[in-house]
Structures are given as structure tokens and as C-alpha cells.
C-alpha positions as CSV (number, residue, x, y, z in Angstrom):
1,X,59.5,115.0,73.2
2,X,57.7,118.1,74.4
3,X,59.0,119.1,77.9
4,X,57.6,122.6,77.8
5,X,60.1,124.9,76.1
6,X,63.0,122.5,76.8
7,X,62.8,119.3,74.7
8,X,64.6,116.3,75.9
9,X,67.1,116.5,73.1
10,X,67.9,120.1,74.2
11,X,68.4,118.8,77.7
12,X,70.9,116.3,76.4
13,X,72.8,119.1,74.8
14,X,72.7,121.2,77.9
15,X,74.2,118.3,79.8
16,X,77.4,118.3,77.7
17,X,79.2,115.6,75.8
18,X,80.6,113.2,78.4
19,X,83.4,111.2,76.8
20,X,85.8,108.4,77.7
21,X,88.7,110.9,77.5
22,X,87.5,112.9,80.5
23,X,88.7,112.1,84.0
24,X,86.4,109.7,85.9
25,X,85.3,112.3,88.4
26,X,84.0,114.5,85.5
27,X,82.1,111.6,83.9
28,X,80.1,110.8,87.0
29,X,76.6,112.5,87.0
30,X,75.4,114.0,90.3
31,X,71.8,114.5,91.3
32,X,71.6,118.3,92.0
33,X,68.1,119.8,92.5
34,X,69.6,123.3,92.0
35,X,70.0,122.3,88.3
36,X,66.4,121.0,87.9
37,X,64.4,122.8,85.3
38,X,60.6,123.0,85.5
39,X,58.9,121.6,82.4
40,X,55.8,119.8,81.1
41,X,56.0,116.6,79.1
42,X,53.8,114.9,76.5
43,X,50.7,117.0,77.3
44,X,50.8,116.8,81.1
45,X,48.8,119.4,83.0
46,X,51.4,119.9,85.7
47,X,55.1,120.3,86.0
48,X,58.1,118.1,86.6
49,X,61.5,119.5,87.7
50,X,64.3,117.6,86.0
51,X,68.0,117.4,85.1
52,X,69.7,115.1,82.6
53,X,71.7,113.0,85.0
54,X,73.3,111.0,82.2
55,X,73.2,112.0,78.5
56,X,73.3,109.6,75.5
57,X,76.9,110.4,74.6
58,X,78.0,109.0,77.9
59,X,77.8,105.5,76.4
60,X,78.6,104.2,72.9
61,X,75.6,101.8,72.9
62,X,72.0,102.8,72.2
63,X,71.4,104.4,75.6
64,X,69.6,107.7,75.1
65,X,69.2,109.4,78.5
66,X,68.7,109.1,82.2
67,X,66.7,112.0,83.7
68,X,66.5,112.6,87.5
69,X,63.4,114.6,88.5
70,X,60.7,115.5,91.0
71,X,57.1,115.2,89.9
72,X,55.4,118.2,91.2
73,X,51.8,117.9,92.7
74,X,49.4,117.5,89.8
75,X,52.3,116.9,87.4
76,X,53.7,114.0,85.5
77,X,54.2,112.7,82.0
78,X,51.2,112.6,79.6
79,X,50.0,109.5,77.8
80,X,52.3,108.8,74.7
81,X,54.0,106.2,72.6
82,X,57.5,105.6,71.5
83,X,58.0,103.4,68.4
84,X,61.8,103.4,68.3
85,X,62.7,103.6,72.0
86,X,62.0,101.8,75.2
87,X,61.5,103.6,78.5
88,X,61.1,103.1,82.2
89,X,59.7,105.4,84.8
90,X,60.9,104.9,88.3
91,X,59.5,106.3,91.6
92,X,61.9,106.2,94.5
93,X,59.7,107.3,97.3
94,X,56.0,107.6,98.1
95,X,53.7,106.6,95.2
96,X,52.4,107.6,91.8
97,X,49.8,106.6,89.2
98,X,51.4,104.6,86.4
99,X,49.6,104.0,83.1
100,X,50.6,101.5,80.4
101,X,48.4,100.8,77.4
102,X,45.6,102.8,79.0
103,X,45.5,100.8,82.2
104,X,46.4,102.6,85.4
105,X,47.6,101.4,88.8
106,X,49.0,103.1,91.9
107,X,52.5,101.9,92.6
108,X,54.6,102.6,95.7
109,X,58.4,103.1,95.4
110,X,61.0,102.0,94.9
111,X,59.3,100.7,91.8
112,X,59.6,101.0,88.0
113,X,57.5,100.1,85.0
114,X,59.5,99.1,81.9
115,X,57.7,99.8,78.6
116,X,58.5,98.2,75.3
117,X,58.5,100.0,72.0
118,X,55.0,100.6,70.7
119,X,53.2,100.6,74.0
120,X,51.6,103.8,75.5
121,X,52.6,105.0,78.9
122,X,52.2,107.9,81.4
123,X,52.7,108.8,85.0
124,X,50.8,111.2,87.3
125,X,51.3,112.5,90.9
126,X,47.9,113.1,92.5
127,X,49.4,114.0,95.9
128,X,50.1,117.4,97.5
129,X,53.9,117.0,97.6
130,X,56.7,116.2,95.1
131,X,57.6,112.6,94.3
132,X,61.2,111.6,93.5
133,X,61.4,110.2,89.9
134,X,63.7,108.9,87.2
135,X,63.2,108.3,83.5
136,X,65.5,106.0,81.5
137,X,65.4,105.7,77.8
138,X,67.2,103.3,75.3
139,X,66.7,103.6,71.6
140,X,66.7,101.0,68.8
141,X,69.0,103.3,66.8
142,X,71.7,105.3,68.5
143,X,70.6,108.9,69.0
144,X,67.1,108.4,67.5
145,X,64.1,109.5,69.5
146,X,60.4,109.6,68.6
147,X,57.1,110.2,70.4
148,X,53.4,110.2,69.5
149,X,51.3,112.1,72.1
150,X,47.8,111.1,72.9
151,X,46.9,114.5,74.5
152,X,45.8,112.7,77.7
153,X,47.4,113.8,81.0
154,X,45.7,110.9,82.9
155,X,44.2,113.1,85.5
156,X,41.2,111.8,87.5
157,X,41.3,108.3,86.0
158,X,38.0,106.7,87.2
159,X,39.3,103.1,87.6
160,X,42.6,101.9,88.7
161,X,43.6,98.2,88.7
162,X,44.5,97.1,92.2
163,X,47.0,94.7,90.6
164,X,48.8,96.2,87.6
165,X,48.3,94.5,84.3
166,X,51.7,95.6,83.0
167,X,55.3,94.8,83.9
168,X,56.8,96.3,87.0
169,X,60.2,96.3,88.7
170,X,60.5,96.4,92.5
171,X,63.8,97.3,94.1
172,X,63.2,95.8,97.5
173,X,66.0,94.8,99.8
174,X,64.0,91.9,101.0
175,X,64.2,90.3,97.6
176,X,68.0,90.3,97.5
177,X,70.1,87.2,97.9
178,X,73.6,86.8,99.4
179,X,76.5,86.2,97.0
180,X,80.0,85.5,98.4
181,X,83.0,87.0,96.6
182,X,80.8,88.7,94.0
183,X,82.8,89.2,90.8
184,X,85.8,88.0,92.8
185,X,85.3,90.7,95.4
186,X,85.6,90.7,99.2
187,X,83.0,89.5,101.6
188,X,79.4,88.9,100.8
189,X,77.0,91.2,98.9
190,X,73.3,91.1,98.4
191,X,72.2,90.8,94.8
192,X,69.2,90.3,92.5
193,X,68.6,90.7,88.7
194,X,65.5,92.8,88.8
195,X,64.9,92.7,85.0
196,X,66.4,90.3,82.5
197,X,66.9,90.6,78.7
198,X,63.5,88.9,78.0
199,X,61.7,92.1,79.2
200,X,63.2,94.2,76.4
201,X,63.0,94.3,72.6
202,X,65.9,96.7,72.3
203,X,69.5,96.1,73.3
204,X,68.6,97.2,76.9
205,X,69.6,94.0,78.6
206,X,69.0,94.2,82.4
207,X,68.5,96.1,85.6
208,X,70.4,94.7,88.6
209,X,70.0,95.6,92.3
210,X,73.1,95.3,94.4
211,X,73.8,96.1,98.1
212,X,77.4,96.1,99.1
213,X,77.8,96.1,102.9
214,X,80.6,98.0,104.6
215,X,83.8,95.9,104.3
216,X,82.7,94.1,101.2
217,X,83.2,94.9,97.5
218,X,82.2,94.0,93.9
219,X,85.4,92.6,92.4
220,X,87.2,94.1,89.4
221,X,85.7,92.9,86.1
222,X,84.9,94.1,82.6
223,X,82.3,93.5,79.9
224,X,83.3,93.1,76.3
225,X,79.7,93.5,74.9
226,X,77.8,95.4,77.6
227,X,77.9,99.0,78.9
228,X,76.5,100.0,82.2
229,X,75.3,102.8,84.4
230,X,75.6,102.3,88.2
231,X,73.2,104.6,90.0
232,X,73.7,105.0,93.8
233,X,70.3,104.5,95.5
234,X,71.8,104.9,99.0
235,X,75.0,105.1,100.9
236,X,78.6,106.1,100.1
237,X,81.4,104.3,98.3
238,X,84.3,104.3,96.0
239,X,84.4,103.3,92.3
240,X,87.5,102.3,90.5
241,X,87.5,102.4,86.6
242,X,90.7,101.2,84.9
243,X,93.4,103.2,86.7
244,X,91.2,105.9,88.3
245,X,89.2,106.1,91.5
246,X,86.4,108.4,92.7
247,X,84.1,108.8,95.7
248,X,80.4,108.2,95.0
249,X,77.3,109.1,97.0
250,X,73.6,108.8,96.9
251,X,72.2,110.2,93.6
252,X,75.4,109.7,91.6
253,X,75.5,107.8,88.3
254,X,78.6,106.2,87.0
255,X,78.9,105.4,83.2
256,X,81.0,102.3,82.2
257,X,82.1,101.8,78.6
258,X,82.9,98.5,76.8
259,X,86.0,96.9,78.4
260,X,86.2,99.3,81.3
261,X,87.7,97.4,84.2
262,X,85.6,98.4,87.2
263,X,85.0,97.6,90.9
264,X,82.9,99.1,93.7
265,X,83.2,99.1,97.4
266,X,81.2,100.7,100.3
267,X,82.9,103.3,102.5
268,X,80.1,104.2,104.9
269,X,78.6,102.1,107.7
270,X,75.2,101.9,105.9
271,X,76.7,100.1,102.9
272,X,76.4,101.0,99.2
273,X,73.1,100.3,97.4
274,X,73.2,100.4,93.6
275,X,70.9,100.0,90.6
276,X,72.8,98.8,87.5
277,X,71.4,99.4,84.0
278,X,73.0,97.3,81.3
279,X,72.8,98.0,77.6
280,X,74.4,95.6,75.1
281,X,76.2,96.4,71.9
282,X,74.5,93.4,70.3
283,X,71.1,92.1,71.3
284,X,71.3,89.2,73.7
285,X,75.2,89.1,73.9
286,X,76.1,89.4,77.6
287,X,79.5,88.6,79.1
288,X,81.6,89.2,82.1
289,X,85.3,88.8,82.5
290,X,86.7,88.9,86.0
291,X,90.1,90.6,86.4
292,X,92.3,89.1,89.0
293,X,93.5,92.2,90.7
294,X,92.7,93.6,94.2
295,X,90.5,96.7,94.6
296,X,93.0,99.4,95.4
């Protein structure tokens, strides 16, 4: 992957090797614009500014990376293919031009476009201001990355489909549904599975959207076959993993390994809004085991 003079794999190395043996607070990734590095990607004509929020070694499954970025005006990711990985671009605010298989649409955040292996994709910011952005990548083989560039920055695309002809994911609070005692937790949360396993060819299994109001919680549970990353979209909260607890805030990413017992609760009046990325150890094998213990 060509990101200027800093390839994505080098960014992974710069992020360090996050391991299960480190304290929970050190395993959590924090969005920090002071750590962003300007770069260009897959033949783009303008910059992004990015950090590796969560590197591949954070999970044992085929997760490859989670990048947190700003797309600078006139910047983006040029048109390219991956034949061994699946990828999703997410815009958190404002809007951007998404391209999949040569068809372009303007999408307004918070929105993502999941792209299966072997399908071309790009993103471009035509505005005069930065756009908040995330890139998630899951490989078919642990640690393996490939890219085939088309040398097309997708600038000044003459026609844009009013309705996209590719898959999209909307993280809209209006689509959430109430769930009482979620995972055995307290109170009522708002929940929706935004993407299910049928979307993906790889072991990438789902993306969930969860809003935990103040005074409610997601109960303690574990997965024997799925690892997850919880990304904080908004709000403040506390995560408990096994016997450790840590405060979490907007822009944080929490990695959860196989069999990690975990629970989440809101600590701020605005609640805790989360995006949950699930990657299975074995394709299609999903499980949840509730743990009958209070959130401490």
C-alpha cells in the first residue's frame, strides 16, 4: 500500500505490538491528531493525515488494521483493488465521494462502504475542509496485505449516482432498537446490527451499533470464536476486561481477544455510543456466552 513515504505496513510497525500481556489501559488505542502523519494513498492527488489506531497484532484473528484519519481538501484514497483483504471506509462527519467498482456516489456521515475482496474502491474529499475518516481492513490470511493500484484519484468524476449501487452502512441513532438487559446488563440500551456476516467473504463477521444510556450497561460476556474492537463514537464510559477496568472516551478503540470477559457502561450524561467490529476465528462461527457477574 503506497501511503507516500510511509506504507501501511510501516505504520503498523510504528504503532507497536499490542499484546494480551500488556495492561488494559495500554492496549486501548486513542485518537490523537498530534500523531497523525500526512501521506498519499494508492495514487491520490491530495493528502490524508492518519494514525494507526489499532494494529493487526492487537487481535489474533485476521484483523489487519484500523486507521483513524482526516481527509484533507482534495485528498483521499485512489482507486485500487485488494484481492486478499476486505476493507471499509467510514466518514464520521460531513460527506465524501465514495467509489466502488468505478461507480461514485456522495455519502453523508456517519456512513461506511464495505468492500469485498476483488472489488475496486476509492474515496475523495472535494470540499475545502478536512473530513473525519476511518479505514478498517481484514485479511484472508493473517498479516497478508496486497493492493493493485489503478492510478486514478477519482477527481472531477463527471457522473455520480444519486443512489449508490454498492453496499453502504449507516450508523444512525434513529435506526437503533431498545433492548432490555443487553447481555445481562442493567437498564435498556439501543442496539442494531449494522452489517451481518453475509456482507463479507472473509472472517470479518459484523459491525454493530450500540448506544448505552447513562445508568445502563452491556453485561459481562465473552466470545469463544469472535474477537472484537469497540470504537467509541461519542460519550464517556468504563470498560471492564477480565479483572481490569479503564475509562474510555470519544475516539478510543478497545481490542477484545477470544474469551476475554468484557462489559461496558456509560459514565457521562450523554451516554456511550459504540461501533463494534467483530472478526471470527472461523468463518461463520459466532457465539456469545453471558457471564453471571455484576459490572464492578
